[in-house]
C-alpha positions, 0 to 999 in steps of 0.5 A: 499500499502506498503512503500519501503523507496526507496527515502530515502535508495537511498539518504543514499546510495548516501552519503555513496558511496560519502564518499568512493569515491576513495576507492580501488576495491569493497570498493568503489563500493559494498554496504556492503563492503563500510559500513564495510570500512567506519566504520573502516576508521571513527574508524582509524580517530577518534583514530588518531586525538588523536594520532596525538597530542602525536606524536607531543609532542613526536617530539617536545621533541626529538627536544628540547632534541638534541637542549638542548644537544648542550648547555650541558643540558639534556631535563629534566634539561632544562624544570626544569629550565624553570620552575624555571625561570618561562619562559612559553614557551611551547614545540612546540614554544621552538622546533621551536625556537631551529631550526628557532632562535638558538640565541634566543633559546640559551638565553632562555637556559642560562636563564634556566641554571642560574635559576638551579644554 
């Protein structure tokens, strides 16, 4: 008697269709289209988990550059001053500080300026 893999194949298809639920048109209902779409979607998701980290770092640097300019420094001078003053705050924390606590950020900038002089 020949085996047809019926139960296993149906289970695999159900897993696939659960993942593509909500996709438009045939991409969510047709097996071949759903498979192709899911492969591409997973590739984008894998890539963009890494891209997200780059994008956030770029955002923090842009914010810090603007905040440093308000205090008469360039971004590179600010970072160099922080390294010289041995202040180990990362760009995310500094960016949040510049937005939510400008007075604390101003004191950090002053310390960085002092280390440069």
